[in-house]
C-alpha positions as CSV (number, residue, x, y, z in Angstrom):
1,X,91.4,121.3,101.3
2,X,93.9,118.8,102.8
3,X,95.3,116.5,100.5
4,X,96.8,114.1,103.1
5,X,93.4,114.0,104.8
6,X,91.6,113.4,101.5
7,X,94.1,110.6,100.8
8,X,93.6,108.9,104.2
9,X,89.8,109.2,103.9
10,X,89.9,107.5,100.6
11,X,91.8,104.7,102.0
12,X,89.4,104.4,105.1
13,X,86.5,104.1,102.7
14,X,88.1,101.0,101.1
15,X,88.8,99.5,104.6
16,X,85.3,100.0,105.6
17,X,84.1,98.2,102.5
18,X,86.6,95.4,103.3
19,X,85.2,95.3,107.0
20,X,81.6,94.6,105.5
21,X,83.0,91.8,103.6
22,X,84.6,90.5,106.7
23,X,81.3,90.7,108.5
24,X,79.7,88.5,105.6
25,X,82.5,86.0,105.8
26,X,82.1,85.6,109.6
27,X,78.5,85.2,109.3
28,X,79.0,82.5,106.6
29,X,81.5,80.8,109.1
30,X,78.9,80.8,111.8
31,X,76.2,79.3,109.5
32,X,78.6,76.8,108.2
33,X,79.7,75.7,111.6
34,X,76.2,75.4,112.7
35,X,74.6,73.6,109.9
36,X,77.3,72.1,107.6
37,X,79.6,71.0,110.4
38,X,77.5,68.2,111.5
39,X,76.9,67.0,108.0
40,X,80.7,67.0,107.2
41,X,81.9,65.6,110.5
42,X,81.4,62.0,109.8
43,X,83.7,62.3,106.7
44,X,86.2,64.9,108.2
45,X,86.2,64.7,112.1
46,X,88.4,67.7,112.6
47,X,86.1,70.1,110.6
48,X,84.7,71.7,113.8
49,X,88.2,72.4,115.0
50,X,89.1,74.0,111.7
51,X,85.9,76.1,111.6
52,X,86.4,77.1,115.4
53,X,90.0,78.4,114.6
54,X,88.8,80.3,111.5
55,X,86.0,81.9,113.6
56,X,88.6,83.1,116.3
57,X,90.8,84.6,113.6
58,X,87.9,86.4,111.7
59,X,86.2,87.5,114.9
60,X,89.5,88.9,116.3
61,X,90.3,90.5,113.2
62,X,86.6,92.1,113.1
63,X,87.1,93.6,116.7
64,X,90.5,94.9,115.7
65,X,89.3,96.5,112.5
66,X,86.1,98.0,114.2
67,X,88.4,99.6,116.9
68,X,90.8,100.8,114.2
69,X,88.0,102.4,112.2
70,X,86.5,104.1,115.2
71,X,89.9,105.6,116.4
72,X,90.8,106.9,113.0
73,X,87.3,108.3,112.2
74,X,87.3,110.1,115.6
75,X,90.9,111.4,114.8
76,X,90.0,112.7,111.5
77,X,86.9,114.5,112.8
78,X,89.1,116.0,115.6
79,X,91.7,117.3,113.0
80,X,89.1,118.8,110.7
81,X,90.3,122.3,111.3
82,X,93.9,121.6,112.7
83,X,97.0,120.2,111.4
84,X,96.9,116.6,110.2
85,X,99.8,114.2,110.4
86,X,99.8,110.7,109.1
87,X,101.7,109.4,112.2
88,X,98.7,108.6,114.2
89,X,97.1,106.6,111.3
90,X,100.4,104.8,110.8
91,X,100.8,104.0,114.5
92,X,97.3,102.5,114.6
93,X,97.9,100.3,111.6
94,X,101.2,99.0,113.1
95,X,99.4,98.2,116.3
96,X,96.5,96.5,114.4
97,X,99.1,94.4,112.6
98,X,100.7,93.2,115.8
99,X,97.2,92.3,117.2
100,X,96.3,90.5,114.0
101,X,99.5,88.4,114.4
102,X,98.5,87.5,118.0
103,X,95.1,86.6,116.9
104,X,96.4,84.3,114.2
105,X,98.7,82.6,116.7
106,X,95.6,82.0,119.0
107,X,93.8,80.6,116.0
108,X,96.7,78.2,115.4
109,X,96.6,77.1,119.0
110,X,92.8,76.3,118.7
111,X,93.6,74.3,115.5
112,X,96.2,72.2,117.2
113,X,94.2,71.9,120.4
114,X,96.4,73.9,122.7
115,X,94.8,75.9,125.4
116,X,96.4,79.5,125.2
117,X,96.4,80.1,128.9
118,X,98.1,76.8,129.7
119,X,100.6,77.4,126.8
120,X,101.5,80.8,128.1
121,X,101.9,79.6,131.7
122,X,104.2,76.8,130.6
123,X,106.4,79.1,128.6
124,X,106.9,81.9,131.1
125,X,110.5,81.2,131.8
126,X,111.3,80.7,128.0
127,X,109.4,84.0,127.2
128,X,111.4,85.7,129.8
129,X,114.5,84.6,128.2
130,X,113.4,85.6,124.7
131,X,112.4,89.0,125.9
132,X,115.7,89.4,127.5
133,X,117.6,88.4,124.4
134,X,115.5,90.6,122.0
135,X,115.6,93.6,124.4
136,X,117.1,95.9,121.5
137,X,114.3,94.7,119.1
138,X,111.4,95.5,121.7
139,X,113.1,98.8,122.6
140,X,113.1,99.7,118.9
141,X,109.5,98.7,118.6
142,X,108.4,100.9,121.5
143,X,110.5,103.8,120.3
144,X,108.9,103.4,116.7
145,X,105.4,103.6,118.3
146,X,106.6,106.7,120.3
147,X,107.7,108.4,117.0
148,X,104.5,107.4,115.2
149,X,102.1,108.9,117.9
150,X,104.2,112.1,118.3
151,X,104.0,115.0,115.9
152,X,107.7,115.9,116.0
153,X,108.4,113.7,112.8
154,X,106.0,112.6,110.1
155,X,106.0,111.2,106.7
156,X,107.3,113.6,104.2
157,X,109.4,115.7,106.5
158,X,113.0,116.7,105.5
159,X,115.4,115.9,108.4
160,X,118.9,115.8,109.2
161,X,120.6,113.6,111.8
162,X,124.4,113.5,112.0
163,X,125.5,112.6,108.5
164,X,122.2,111.5,107.3
165,X,119.9,113.8,105.6
166,X,116.8,113.2,103.4
167,X,113.0,112.9,103.4
168,X,111.1,110.5,105.5
169,X,109.6,107.8,103.3
170,X,108.3,105.4,106.0
171,X,108.4,104.7,109.8
172,X,108.4,101.0,110.7
173,X,108.4,99.5,114.1
174,X,112.3,99.2,113.7
175,X,113.5,101.9,111.5
176,X,112.8,105.4,110.1
177,X,113.4,105.2,106.4
178,X,114.7,108.3,104.6
179,X,115.5,109.0,100.9
180,X,118.8,111.0,100.8
181,X,119.9,113.4,97.9
182,X,121.0,110.5,95.8
183,X,117.5,108.7,96.2
184,X,119.1,106.1,98.2
185,X,117.0,104.6,101.1
186,X,118.8,104.9,104.5
187,X,117.3,103.0,107.4
188,X,118.0,104.6,110.8
189,X,117.1,102.6,113.9
190,X,114.3,104.2,116.0
191,X,116.3,104.2,119.3
192,X,119.1,106.2,117.4
193,X,116.5,108.8,116.3
194,X,115.2,109.3,119.7
195,X,118.7,109.5,121.3
196,X,120.3,111.9,118.8
197,X,119.9,115.4,117.7
198,X,117.6,115.6,114.7
199,X,116.9,118.7,112.7
200,X,113.5,118.8,111.0
201,X,113.8,121.4,108.1
202,X,110.1,120.8,107.2
203,X,109.0,122.6,110.4
204,X,110.7,125.7,109.5
205,X,109.3,128.3,107.2
206,X,112.8,128.6,105.6
207,X,115.4,126.1,104.4
208,X,118.9,126.7,105.4
209,X,121.8,125.7,103.3
210,X,125.4,125.5,104.8
211,X,128.8,124.9,103.1
212,X,132.1,124.5,104.7
213,X,135.4,124.3,102.9
214,X,139.1,124.9,103.4
215,X,141.4,127.2,101.5
216,X,145.1,127.9,101.7
217,X,146.3,130.7,104.0
218,X,147.2,133.4,101.6
219,X,147.7,137.2,101.5
220,X,145.2,137.1,98.5
221,X,142.5,135.7,100.6
222,X,139.9,138.5,101.4
223,X,136.7,137.4,103.0
224,X,134.8,140.4,101.8
225,X,135.8,139.8,98.1
226,X,135.1,136.1,98.5
227,X,131.5,136.9,99.9
228,X,130.8,139.3,97.1
229,X,131.9,137.0,94.4
230,X,129.8,134.1,95.8
231,X,126.8,136.5,96.0
232,X,127.3,137.6,92.5
233,X,127.5,134.1,91.4
234,X,124.1,133.5,92.9
235,X,122.3,136.5,91.2
236,X,120.5,134.2,88.6
237,X,118.8,132.3,91.5
238,X,118.5,135.2,94.0
239,X,114.6,135.0,93.8
240,X,114.9,131.7,95.7
241,X,117.2,133.1,98.4
242,X,116.0,135.2,101.4
243,X,117.2,138.6,101.3
244,X,120.2,139.5,103.5
245,X,120.5,136.1,104.7
246,X,123.9,135.4,103.0
247,X,126.7,135.0,105.6
248,X,130.2,134.1,105.0
249,X,132.8,133.6,108.1
250,X,136.0,132.0,108.9
251,X,135.3,129.4,111.6
252,X,139.0,128.1,112.1
253,X,142.3,129.6,111.3
254,X,145.1,127.1,111.0
255,X,148.8,127.2,110.3
256,X,148.4,126.9,106.6
257,X,144.7,126.9,105.9
258,X,141.4,128.7,106.7
259,X,138.2,126.9,107.3
260,X,135.3,129.0,106.0
261,X,131.6,128.5,106.4
262,X,128.9,129.9,103.9
263,X,125.2,130.0,104.9
264,X,122.1,131.4,103.5
265,X,118.4,130.7,103.5
266,X,116.1,129.4,100.8
267,X,112.6,130.8,100.5
268,X,111.1,127.4,99.7
269,X,112.2,123.9,100.1
270,X,112.0,122.8,96.5
271,X,114.5,120.1,96.0
272,X,115.4,120.8,92.4
273,X,116.1,124.3,93.2
274,X,118.3,123.3,96.1
275,X,120.2,120.9,94.1
276,X,120.9,123.5,91.5
277,X,122.1,126.1,94.0
278,X,124.2,123.5,95.8
279,X,126.0,122.7,92.5
280,X,126.5,126.4,91.7
281,X,128.0,127.1,95.1
282,X,130.3,124.1,95.0
283,X,131.4,124.9,91.5
284,X,132.3,128.5,92.5
285,X,134.0,127.4,95.6
286,X,136.3,124.9,93.5
287,X,137.1,127.8,91.2
288,X,137.9,130.3,93.9
289,X,140.0,127.8,95.8
290,X,142.2,127.1,92.7
291,X,142.7,130.8,92.3
292,X,143.8,131.3,95.7
């Protein structure tokens, strides 16, 4: 059983039902344009233009929805026995949304009696200027699609990028949205994600925890005693920590202080357990630092 796949399939069944409703609406528009249009036109001369605009929008939406349904159905069948990521579906949905916006714009052009080809040719220079001014926006959109169609990052992954760390909640055409440890939503531009070093903890079988702190340089400081003290302090939660993974080392010795790094591996990525262990370690480090 794949809960993510089941969720996607349930959503797709709903979309297929909506697709059938759209077909009925389109047929009703065709019938209305053919039979009711001539009857209403004497009282409402622009009725044919309104009906044509609606036909363009609904027909375009039908074609986009059909293509989307076929692509996602093919993807789900292909991934029946392999790992499934929601990024492909997310990417197809974003592209479908962009195409639907274009279809709506075409429908508006038909409604106001503007020829799309003539309109595009007349604003070529303006469009080039707009593209130049919105270069960063377009780059972010392209980078967003690259992230969506890759399997390196997906919804639900726990990632770390620089000072940002959390669970991916959503991937838009502009940002990757993560929920950090304080449940704040952090929006990271897609271009920054692709140009920076990103650690994906969800792709590891283990979860690393690291702590860095400084303590005064003193004769009382003994790294072995410090390490043993921290290990004993973690005895109540040792079942969540990989055996023999605890490491304590001095990473920088300064004139009057020593910078120490503590690192170990968790067996699972349970967020509640991680939060509890982090609090235990921090409290013990504060206590030991004050003693030293």
